[in-house]
KOLVEX-652078 format. One record per residue (C-alpha): residue number from 0; residue in one letter; x, y, z. Coordinates in steps of 0.2 Angstrom, whole numbers, plus 2048, in hexadecimal, padded with zeros to 3 digits. Layout:
! residues N
(NUM; 'A'; (X; Y; Z))
...
END
This chain:
! residues 489
(0; 'X'; (837; C76; DD0))
(1; 'X'; (835; C75; DBD))
(2; 'X'; (828; C6B; DB4))
(3; 'X'; (835; C5D; DB0))
(4; 'X'; (830; C5E; D9D))
(5; 'X'; (81E; C5A; DA1))
(6; 'X'; (814; C5D; D91))
(7; 'X'; (805; C69; D91))
(8; 'X'; (7F6; C5D; D91))
(9; 'X'; (7E5; C59; D96))
(10; 'X'; (7E3; C4A; DA2))
(11; 'X'; (7D2; C42; D9F))
(12; 'X'; (7CC; C37; DAD))
(13; 'X'; (7BE; C2A; DA8))
(14; 'X'; (7B5; C25; DB8))
(15; 'X'; (7BB; C35; DC1))
(16; 'X'; (7AF; C33; DD0))
(17; 'X'; (7B4; C21; DD4))
(18; 'X'; (7BE; C1C; DE3))
(19; 'X'; (7CF; C1B; DD9))
(20; 'X'; (7CE; C2C; DD2))
(21; 'X'; (7C8; C34; DE3))
(22; 'X'; (7D4; C2B; DEE))
(23; 'X'; (7E4; C2A; DE3))
(24; 'X'; (7E3; C34; DD2))
(25; 'X'; (7DD; C45; DD8))
(26; 'X'; (7E8; C45; DE7))
(27; 'X'; (7F7; C40; DDC))
(28; 'X'; (7F3; C4E; DCF))
(29; 'X'; (7F1; C5A; DDD))
(30; 'X'; (802; C56; DE4))
(31; 'X'; (80B; C58; DD3))
(32; 'X'; (802; C69; DD2))
(33; 'X'; (808; C6E; DE4))
(34; 'X'; (81A; C6A; DDF))
(35; 'X'; (818; C74; DD0))
(36; 'X'; (81B; C65; DC4))
(37; 'X'; (80C; C69; DB9))
(38; 'X'; (80D; C77; DAC))
(39; 'X'; (800; C84; DAC))
(40; 'X'; (7F7; C7D; D9D))
(41; 'X'; (7F4; C6C; DA4))
(42; 'X'; (7E1; C69; DA6))
(43; 'X'; (7D8; C5B; DAF))
(44; 'X'; (7C7; C55; DA8))
(45; 'X'; (7BC; C4A; DB3))
(46; 'X'; (7B0; C3F; DAA))
(47; 'X'; (7A2; C34; DB2))
(48; 'X'; (790; C2F; DB1))
(49; 'X'; (78B; C38; DC0))
(50; 'X'; (794; C49; DBE))
(51; 'X'; (78A; C57; DC5))
(52; 'X'; (78D; C6A; DC5))
(53; 'X'; (79F; C71; DC5))
(54; 'X'; (79D; C78; DD7))
(55; 'X'; (797; C67; DDD))
(56; 'X'; (7A5; C5D; DD5))
(57; 'X'; (7B2; C6A; DDB))
(58; 'X'; (7AC; C68; DEC))
(59; 'X'; (7AC; C55; DEB))
(60; 'X'; (7BE; C55; DE5))
(61; 'X'; (7C4; C61; DF2))
(62; 'X'; (7BB; C56; DFF))
(63; 'X'; (7C5; C47; DF9))
(64; 'X'; (7D5; C51; DF9))
(65; 'X'; (7D2; C56; E0B))
(66; 'X'; (7CF; C44; E0F))
(67; 'X'; (7DD; C3C; E06))
(68; 'X'; (7EB; C49; E06))
(69; 'X'; (7F4; C4C; E17))
(70; 'X'; (7EE; C5D; E1F))
(71; 'X'; (800; C64; E1F))
(72; 'X'; (801; C61; E0C))
(73; 'X'; (7F1; C6B; E08))
(74; 'X'; (7F6; C7C; E02))
(75; 'X'; (7E7; C88; DFF))
(76; 'X'; (7F0; C90; DF0))
(77; 'X'; (7F5; C80; DE8))
(78; 'X'; (7E3; C79; DEB))
(79; 'X'; (7DC; C89; DE3))
(80; 'X'; (7E8; C87; DD4))
(81; 'X'; (7E3; C74; DD3))
(82; 'X'; (7D1; C77; DD2))
(83; 'X'; (7D3; C84; DC4))
(84; 'X'; (7D9; C75; DBA))
(85; 'X'; (7CA; C6B; DBC))
(86; 'X'; (7BB; C69; DB0))
(87; 'X'; (7AD; C5C; DAE))
(88; 'X'; (7A2; C53; DA3))
(89; 'X'; (794; C47; DA6))
(90; 'X'; (797; C38; D9B))
(91; 'X'; (791; C27; D97))
(92; 'X'; (7A0; C1E; D90))
(93; 'X'; (796; C13; D85))
(94; 'X'; (78D; C21; D7B))
(95; 'X'; (795; C27; D6B))
(96; 'X'; (78C; C38; D6D))
(97; 'X'; (794; C3B; D7D))
(98; 'X'; (7A5; C39; D75))
(99; 'X'; (7A0; C47; D68))
(100; 'X'; (79D; C53; D77))
(101; 'X'; (7AE; C4E; D7E))
(102; 'X'; (7B7; C51; D6E))
(103; 'X'; (7AF; C62; D6D))
(104; 'X'; (7B5; C66; D7F))
(105; 'X'; (7C6; C60; D7B))
(106; 'X'; (7C8; C6A; D6B))
(107; 'X'; (7D9; C72; D6B))
(108; 'X'; (7DF; C6A; D7B))
(109; 'X'; (7EE; C61; D73))
(110; 'X'; (7F6; C52; D7B))
(111; 'X'; (7E9; C48; D85))
(112; 'X'; (7EC; C3B; D93))
(113; 'X'; (7DD; C30; D95))
(114; 'X'; (7DC; C27; DA6))
(115; 'X'; (7D0; C18; DA6))
(116; 'X'; (7CB; C17; DB9))
(117; 'X'; (7BD; C0B; DB4))
(118; 'X'; (7BA; BF8; DB3))
(119; 'X'; (7C6; BF1; DA6))
(120; 'X'; (7B7; BEB; D9C))
(121; 'X'; (7B4; BFD; D96))
(122; 'X'; (7C5; C00; D90))
(123; 'X'; (7C1; BFA; D7E))
(124; 'X'; (7B1; C04; D7D))
(125; 'X'; (7BA; C14; D83))
(126; 'X'; (7C8; C11; D77))
(127; 'X'; (7BC; C0F; D69))
(128; 'X'; (7B2; C1F; D6E))
(129; 'X'; (7C2; C29; D6E))
(130; 'X'; (7C7; C23; D5D))
(131; 'X'; (7B6; C26; D56))
(132; 'X'; (7B8; C39; D59))
(133; 'X'; (7CA; C3A; D53))
(134; 'X'; (7D2; C3C; D65))
(135; 'X'; (7DC; C2C; D65))
(136; 'X'; (7EA; C33; D5B))
(137; 'X'; (7EF; C3F; D68))
(138; 'X'; (7EB; C35; D78))
(139; 'X'; (7F5; C2A; D84))
(140; 'X'; (7EA; C1E; D8D))
(141; 'X'; (7ED; C18; D9F))
(142; 'X'; (7E6; C07; DA3))
(143; 'X'; (7E4; C01; DB5))
(144; 'X'; (7E8; BEF; DB9))
(145; 'X'; (7E2; BE1; DBB))
(146; 'X'; (7DE; BE0; DA8))
(147; 'X'; (7D2; BD2; DA7))
(148; 'X'; (7D0; BC3; DB2))
(149; 'X'; (7DB; BB6; DA8))
(150; 'X'; (7E5; BB5; D99))
(151; 'X'; (7D7; BB4; D8D))
(152; 'X'; (7CD; BC3; D93))
(153; 'X'; (7DD; BCD; D95))
(154; 'X'; (7E1; BCA; D83))
(155; 'X'; (7D0; BD0; D7E))
(156; 'X'; (7D1; BE0; D87))
(157; 'X'; (7E3; BE4; D82))
(158; 'X'; (7DF; BE0; D70))
(159; 'X'; (7D0; BEC; D70))
(160; 'X'; (7DB; BF9; D77))
(161; 'X'; (7E9; BF5; D6A))
(162; 'X'; (7DC; BF8; D5B))
(163; 'X'; (7DD; C0B; D5F))
(164; 'X'; (7ED; C0E; D6A))
(165; 'X'; (7FE; C07; D66))
(166; 'X'; (809; C00; D74))
(167; 'X'; (813; C11; D75))
(168; 'X'; (803; C1A; D7A))
(169; 'X'; (7FC; C0D; D86))
(170; 'X'; (801; C0E; D98))
(171; 'X'; (7FC; BFF; DA3))
(172; 'X'; (7FE; C04; DB5))
(173; 'X'; (804; BFA; DC4))
(174; 'X'; (805; C06; DD2))
(175; 'X'; (813; BFC; DDB))
(176; 'X'; (81F; C00; DCC))
(177; 'X'; (81D; C13; DD1))
(178; 'X'; (823; C11; DE3))
(179; 'X'; (833; C19; DE7))
(180; 'X'; (83B; C09; DEF))
(181; 'X'; (836; BFE; DE0))
(182; 'X'; (83E; C0B; DD5))
(183; 'X'; (84E; C0A; DE0))
(184; 'X'; (84F; BF7; DDD))
(185; 'X'; (856; BFB; DCB))
(186; 'X'; (863; C07; DD3))
(187; 'X'; (867; BFC; DE1))
(188; 'X'; (86A; BED; DD7))
(189; 'X'; (872; BF4; DC7))
(190; 'X'; (87C; C03; DCE))
(191; 'X'; (884; BFA; DDD))
(192; 'X'; (890; BEC; DD9))
(193; 'X'; (88F; BE7; DEB))
(194; 'X'; (87D; BE0; DE7))
(195; 'X'; (87D; BDC; DD5))
(196; 'X'; (88D; BD1; DD5))
(197; 'X'; (884; BC6; DE3))
(198; 'X'; (872; BC7; DDC))
(199; 'X'; (871; BB5; DD7))
(200; 'X'; (870; BA3; DDD))
(201; 'X'; (882; BA2; DE3))
(202; 'X'; (87F; BAF; DF1))
(203; 'X'; (86C; BB0; DF4))
(204; 'X'; (863; BA2; DFC))
(205; 'X'; (851; BA8; DFB))
(206; 'X'; (846; BB7; DF8))
(207; 'X'; (835; BBC; E01))
(208; 'X'; (828; BC8; DFA))
(209; 'X'; (81A; BCD; E06))
(210; 'X'; (80B; BD8; E02))
(211; 'X'; (800; BD9; E11))
(212; 'X'; (7F0; BE3; E13))
(213; 'X'; (7E7; BE6; E23))
(214; 'X'; (7D6; BEA; E1A))
(215; 'X'; (7C9; BDE; E14))
(216; 'X'; (7C1; BE0; E03))
(217; 'X'; (7BA; BF2; E07))
(218; 'X'; (7A9; BF0; DFF))
(219; 'X'; (7B1; BE8; DEF))
(220; 'X'; (7A8; BD7; DF1))
(221; 'X'; (7A2; BD6; DDF))
(222; 'X'; (7B3; BD9; DD8))
(223; 'X'; (7BE; BD0; DE4))
(224; 'X'; (7B4; BC0; DE5))
(225; 'X'; (7B6; BBD; DD3))
(226; 'X'; (7C9; BC2; DD3))
(227; 'X'; (7D0; BBB; DE4))
(228; 'X'; (7E1; BC0; DEB))
(229; 'X'; (7EB; BB6; DDD))
(230; 'X'; (7E3; BC0; DCF))
(231; 'X'; (7E2; BD0; DD8))
(232; 'X'; (7F3; BD1; DE0))
(233; 'X'; (7FF; BC3; DDA))
(234; 'X'; (7FC; BC5; DC7))
(235; 'X'; (801; BD7; DC7))
(236; 'X'; (809; BDE; DD6))
(237; 'X'; (813; BCF; DDD))
(238; 'X'; (819; BC9; DCC))
(239; 'X'; (81F; BDA; DC7))
(240; 'X'; (829; BDB; DD7))
(241; 'X'; (830; BCA; DD3))
(242; 'X'; (835; BCF; DC2))
(243; 'X'; (83E; BDF; DC8))
(244; 'X'; (847; BD4; DD5))
(245; 'X'; (84C; BC6; DC9))
(246; 'X'; (84F; BCE; DB8))
(247; 'X'; (860; BCF; DB0))
(248; 'X'; (868; BE0; DAD))
(249; 'X'; (85F; BE9; D9F))
(250; 'X'; (86A; BF0; D91))
(251; 'X'; (865; C02; D96))
(252; 'X'; (857; C0A; D9F))
(253; 'X'; (84B; C0C; D91))
(254; 'X'; (839; C05; D93))
(255; 'X'; (83B; BF6; D87))
(256; 'X'; (84C; BF1; D8E))
(257; 'X'; (845; BF0; DA0))
(258; 'X'; (835; BE7; D9A))
(259; 'X'; (83E; BDB; D8F))
(260; 'X'; (848; BD5; D9E))
(261; 'X'; (838; BD3; DA9))
(262; 'X'; (82F; BC9; D9C))
(263; 'X'; (83E; BBD; D9C))
(264; 'X'; (83B; BBA; DAF))
(265; 'X'; (828; BB7; DAC))
(266; 'X'; (82D; BAA; D9E))
(267; 'X'; (839; BA1; DAA))
(268; 'X'; (82C; B9F; DB8))
(269; 'X'; (82B; B8D; DBC))
(270; 'X'; (818; B87; DBA))
(271; 'X'; (810; B81; DCA))
(272; 'X'; (806; B72; DC4))
(273; 'X'; (7F9; B69; DCE))
(274; 'X'; (806; B5C; DD5))
(275; 'X'; (810; B6A; DDD))
(276; 'X'; (801; B74; DE4))
(277; 'X'; (803; B6D; DF6))
(278; 'X'; (815; B72; DF8))
(279; 'X'; (814; B82; DEF))
(280; 'X'; (804; B8B; DF1))
(281; 'X'; (7F9; B8F; E00))
(282; 'X'; (7E8; B98; DFF))
(283; 'X'; (7DF; BA0; E0D))
(284; 'X'; (7CF; BA9; E11))
(285; 'X'; (7CD; BB4; E21))
(286; 'X'; (7C0; BB1; E2E))
(287; 'X'; (7BB; BBD; E3C))
(288; 'X'; (7C9; BC4; E47))
(289; 'X'; (7D0; BD4; E4D))
(290; 'X'; (7DA; BE1; E45))
(291; 'X'; (7E3; BEE; E50))
(292; 'X'; (7D7; BE9; E5E))
(293; 'X'; (7C7; BEB; E54))
(294; 'X'; (7BC; BDC; E4F))
(295; 'X'; (7BA; BD9; E3D))
(296; 'X'; (7AF; BCD; E33))
(297; 'X'; (7B5; BBE; E29))
(298; 'X'; (7B5; BBE; E16))
(299; 'X'; (7A4; BB5; E15))
(300; 'X'; (79D; BC1; E22))
(301; 'X'; (7A0; BD0; E17))
(302; 'X'; (791; BDA; E10))
(303; 'X'; (78A; BD2; E01))
(304; 'X'; (795; BC2; E03))
(305; 'X'; (791; BB1; DFB))
(306; 'X'; (793; BA5; E0A))
(307; 'X'; (798; B97; DFE))
(308; 'X'; (7A7; BA1; DF7))
(309; 'X'; (7B8; B98; DF6))
(310; 'X'; (7C1; BA8; DF0))
(311; 'X'; (7D2; BAA; DF8))
(312; 'X'; (7D7; BBA; E01))
(313; 'X'; (7E8; BB3; E05))
(314; 'X'; (7F5; BAA; DFA))
(315; 'X'; (807; BA5; DFD))
(316; 'X'; (812; B9D; DF0))
(317; 'X'; (823; B95; DEE))
(318; 'X'; (829; B9B; DDC))
(319; 'X'; (838; B96; DD3))
(320; 'X'; (840; BA0; DC4))
(321; 'X'; (849; B93; DB8))
(322; 'X'; (858; B9B; DB2))
(323; 'X'; (86B; B9C; DB5))
(324; 'X'; (86A; BAB; DC1))
(325; 'X'; (85C; BA3; DCD))
(326; 'X'; (85E; B91; DCC))
(327; 'X'; (859; B89; DDC))
(328; 'X'; (854; B99; DE5))
(329; 'X'; (842; B99; DEB))
(330; 'X'; (838; BA9; DEB))
(331; 'X'; (82A; BA9; DF8))
(332; 'X'; (81B; BB4; DF4))
(333; 'X'; (80D; BB8; E00))
(334; 'X'; (7FF; BC4; E00))
(335; 'X'; (7EF; BC5; E0A))
(336; 'X'; (7E1; BD0; E11))
(337; 'X'; (7DD; BD3; E23))
(338; 'X'; (7F0; BD0; E28))
(339; 'X'; (7F7; BD7; E38))
(340; 'X'; (7FE; BE7; E30))
(341; 'X'; (7FF; BEF; E1F))
(342; 'X'; (810; BEA; E18))
(343; 'X'; (819; BE8; E07))
(344; 'X'; (82A; BE2; E08))
(345; 'X'; (838; BD8; DFF))
(346; 'X'; (845; BCE; E09))
(347; 'X'; (855; BC8; E00))
(348; 'X'; (85D; BBA; E0B))
(349; 'X'; (870; BB8; E07))
(350; 'X'; (879; BA8; E09))
(351; 'X'; (884; BA6; E18))
(352; 'X'; (897; BA6; E15))
(353; 'X'; (89E; B95; E10))
(354; 'X'; (8AB; B95; E1E))
(355; 'X'; (8A5; B99; E30))
(356; 'X'; (8B2; B9E; E3D))
(357; 'X'; (8A8; BA5; E4C))
(358; 'X'; (8A0; B9C; E5B))
(359; 'X'; (895; B8D; E55))
(360; 'X'; (886; B92; E5F))
(361; 'X'; (885; BA3; E56))
(362; 'X'; (885; B9B; E44))
(363; 'X'; (872; B9D; E43))
(364; 'X'; (874; BAF; E45))
(365; 'X'; (87D; BB1; E34))
(366; 'X'; (86F; BB7; E29))
(367; 'X'; (873; BC6; E1E))
(368; 'X'; (862; BCE; E17))
(369; 'X'; (85E; BDC; E0C))
(370; 'X'; (84D; BE2; E11))
(371; 'X'; (843; BEE; E05))
(372; 'X'; (834; BF5; E0D))
(373; 'X'; (827; BFC; E00))
(374; 'X'; (81A; C02; E0D))
(375; 'X'; (815; C08; E19))
(376; 'X'; (826; C11; E1B))
(377; 'X'; (832; C0F; E0C))
(378; 'X'; (843; C0A; E11))
(379; 'X'; (852; BFE; E0D))
(380; 'X'; (85B; BF5; E1A))
(381; 'X'; (86A; BEA; E19))
(382; 'X'; (86B; BDE; E28))
(383; 'X'; (87E; BDB; E2C))
(384; 'X'; (888; BD2; E39))
(385; 'X'; (894; BDC; E44))
(386; 'X'; (89D; BD9; E55))
(387; 'X'; (895; BDD; E65))
(388; 'X'; (89D; BEC; E6D))
(389; 'X'; (8A6; BEA; E7E))
(390; 'X'; (8B6; BE3; E85))
(391; 'X'; (8AD; BD4; E8C))
(392; 'X'; (8A4; BCF; E7C))
(393; 'X'; (8B2; BC7; E73))
(394; 'X'; (8AD; BC3; E61))
(395; 'X'; (89A; BC2; E65))
(396; 'X'; (890; BC6; E56))
(397; 'X'; (880; BD0; E54))
(398; 'X'; (875; BD4; E46))
(399; 'X'; (872; BE7; E42))
(400; 'X'; (86B; BF1; E34))
(401; 'X'; (873; BFD; E27))
(402; 'X'; (863; C07; E23))
(403; 'X'; (85D; C13; E16))
(404; 'X'; (84D; C1B; E1B))
(405; 'X'; (846; C26; E0D))
(406; 'X'; (83E; C33; E18))
(407; 'X'; (84E; C35; E23))
(408; 'X'; (85B; C34; E15))
(409; 'X'; (853; C41; E0A))
(410; 'X'; (84E; C4D; E17))
(411; 'X'; (83B; C4C; E14))
(412; 'X'; (82D; C43; E1C))
(413; 'X'; (824; C40; E0C))
(414; 'X'; (827; C33; DFE))
(415; 'X'; (81D; C36; DEE))
(416; 'X'; (80F; C2B; DEC))
(417; 'X'; (810; C1E; DDE))
(418; 'X'; (802; C26; DD3))
(419; 'X'; (80B; C37; DD4))
(420; 'X'; (81A; C2F; DCB))
(421; 'X'; (810; C25; DBF))
(422; 'X'; (805; C34; DB9))
(423; 'X'; (815; C3E; DB7))
(424; 'X'; (81D; C31; DAD))
(425; 'X'; (80D; C30; DA1))
(426; 'X'; (80D; C42; D9F))
(427; 'X'; (820; C41; D9A))
(428; 'X'; (81D; C33; D8E))
(429; 'X'; (828; C27; D98))
(430; 'X'; (823; C14; D98))
(431; 'X'; (830; C0D; DA3))
(432; 'X'; (825; C0B; DB2))
(433; 'X'; (816; C03; DA8))
(434; 'X'; (812; BF1; DA3))
(435; 'X'; (813; BEB; D91))
(436; 'X'; (806; BE0; D8A))
(437; 'X'; (811; BD0; D89))
(438; 'X'; (815; BD2; D9C))
(439; 'X'; (802; BD2; DA0))
(440; 'X'; (800; BC2; D95))
(441; 'X'; (80F; BB8; D9C))
(442; 'X'; (809; BBD; DAE))
(443; 'X'; (7F7; BB7; DAA))
(444; 'X'; (7FD; BA7; DA1))
(445; 'X'; (807; BA2; DB1))
(446; 'X'; (7F9; BA6; DBD))
(447; 'X'; (7EC; B9E; DB2))
(448; 'X'; (7F5; B8D; DB3))
(449; 'X'; (7F6; B8F; DC6))
(450; 'X'; (7E4; B93; DC8))
(451; 'X'; (7DF; B85; DBC))
(452; 'X'; (7E9; B79; DC7))
(453; 'X'; (7E1; B7F; DD7))
(454; 'X'; (7CF; B7E; DCF))
(455; 'X'; (7D3; B6C; DCA))
(456; 'X'; (7D9; B68; DDB))
(457; 'X'; (7C8; B6F; DE2))
(458; 'X'; (7CF; B73; DF4))
(459; 'X'; (7C8; B82; DFD))
(460; 'X'; (7D3; B8F; E04))
(461; 'X'; (7D8; B8D; E16))
(462; 'X'; (7D0; B98; E24))
(463; 'X'; (7DB; BA5; E2D))
(464; 'X'; (7D7; BB1; E3B))
(465; 'X'; (7D6; BC3; E36))
(466; 'X'; (7E5; BCB; E3D))
(467; 'X'; (7F1; BBC; E3B))
(468; 'X'; (7FE; BB9; E2D))
(469; 'X'; (7F3; BAD; E24))
(470; 'X'; (7F0; B9A; E25))
(471; 'X'; (7FC; B8F; E2E))
(472; 'X'; (800; B87; E1D))
(473; 'X'; (809; B97; E18))
(474; 'X'; (815; B94; E26))
(475; 'X'; (818; B82; E21))
(476; 'X'; (81B; B88; E0F))
(477; 'X'; (82B; B90; E14))
(478; 'X'; (82F; B85; E23))
(479; 'X'; (831; B76; E18))
(480; 'X'; (841; B7E; E11))
(481; 'X'; (847; B82; E23))
(482; 'X'; (842; B94; E22))
(483; 'X'; (836; BA1; E2A))
(484; 'X'; (82D; BB0; E23))
(485; 'X'; (837; BBF; E28))
(486; 'X'; (830; BCA; E36))
(487; 'X'; (820; BC0; E3A))
(488; 'X'; (81C; BC2; E4D))
END
């Protein structure tokens, strides 16, 4: 393979020994190297407060690769080549003198990619430190979301970054945008008249977006209890998916053309004020139960838990986009922890034909659906109606799938991880898959009004058993419109 126009650069990871870097970033960079997508001159510098000797840190990173990369994808030659790219520096991100040492180490390294795998509260300090030693002018910065916990704090952080880095050198990551199937939403819609001509309220009855996690809070109590599922998942991942589904065709595939259309969707989101909360919002908090036959604790029983917490671990929403394309089409969003399975999927429900000619008792079967599965196995399925086979079947109908399974269709069992694509895009200087500042602000503004209304209402989240699909209220949320969540057992 070629290097796909990847620039020779140094990837500098702030917070390199944290969970994100060890679980996602180093494995993604290794995979890019294994596929020969990194030029020989690309270096990777790991920065952290507790960096030890080179041998110790090499062993730690190799250990994380052996843990998080499938064994069949660990090539010893590629592993050796990858380790040769690594270098380290112990660093306190708040100390100016440590940035002087960093600048000395990076002398002559050319283009820099600074990945902030740290709490967002440090972003401004790191940017100031880089600018203070004249590194900002040749650096692209990569920011992990969520950025802030509301609109006000988000603006503070983004404004701090913007003092030193213009928008064209700022890359805000939402890893869902790097998924192969999410990218295929653009191709599916705008390269196929079959879908785009029917992608509106005339032909679509409703849309579901589900992002379900089997895990609990995984030791992140301090962070998660302040955020909750609405801030942690809805504000970024689910709203980004909603924007890609609902946006109008961009004028071209440039970053700003796509992001302009996403911003229009966020502006068109109908606010959910306190009077609408009952019918449009359900919050839940898991109690003890079973996941895959194993007993798991409730949220309030997790280590270091606050027994009085009313933070939601589940949220379901009925959302409307107020524009010509989507007038009257509800979008049902739900996301939660301790669900029966790990699942991210989008279901587009098309309206039934206006004139029905088949047996009356079969009319409820008519339900064309486009099912876009993001994980665990990325696929696109169109559910269509056909005739049952056989001389004795007459015109008896049956539903069946027209399916594109990515691993089957492209002859490989491996779909690239989202972080591989996103890191490659940063190194190529492409911003299409990253989130612009005004997108962040509009998403927070919408979520802030919703959170403010819930706080004013003062109602605690409803309990749901771990291993279930959430509180019964989430079933009622969609059932009021005569519908059900697709695929729930």
